[in-house]
FISESE-602117 format. One record per residue (C-alpha): x, y, z. Coordinates in steps of 0.25 Angstrom, whole numbers, padded with zeros to 4 digits, always signed. Last residue first. Layout:
<pts>
XYZ ...
</pts>
This chain:
<pts>
+0024+0037+0000 +0019+0031+0013 +0019+0040+0025 +0026+0036+0038 +0032+0050+0041 +0046+0044+0037 +0040+0040+0024 +0036+0026+0020 +0040+0023+0006 +0032+0018-0007 +0034+0013-0021 +0022+0010-0030 +0016-0001-0039 +0002+0003-0043 -0008-0007-0048 -0020-0001-0055 -0034-0003-0058 -0037-0017-0052 -0051-0021-0055 -0064-0023-0046 -0069-0010-0051 -0057-0002-0046 -0043-0005-0042 -0030+0000-0036 -0018-0007-0032 -0006-0002-0025 +0007-0009-0025 +0020-0006-0017 +0034-0003-0017 +0044+0000-0005 +0051-0013-0006 +0043-0018+0006 +0030-0018-0003 +0017-0011+0000 +0004-0016-0006 -0008-0008-0008 -0022-0014-0012 -0035-0012-0020 -0036+0003-0019 -0048+0009-0027 -0059-0001-0029 -0055-0008-0016 -0058+0004-0008 -0070-0001+0000 -0065-0015-0001 -0053-0012+0008 -0040-0009+0001 -0029-0020+0002 -0015-0018+0008 -0006-0029+0002 +0005-0038+0007 +0004-0032+0021 +0017-0031+0029 +0022-0020+0019 +0014-0008+0024 +0015-0011+0039 +0030-0014+0037 +0032-0001+0030 +0025+0006+0042 +0034-0001+0052 +0047+0002+0044 +0043+0017+0043 +0041+0017+0059 +0028+0017+0066 +0023+0027+0076 +0018+0022+0090 
</pts>
């Protein structure tokens, strides 16, 4: 069963923040998708936050996040 774009957006946005596993924690800390088409991605290294990136996204007709 294939999913619709709205179902994909609901999956992305239903979790406050997607956290990286401990094996990746020095690179990708977390990604958050907001309902208004914006998001936040946090990178870290050496137990410190290195960058906090605010981005815009959309889900394309072929179900890819851009």
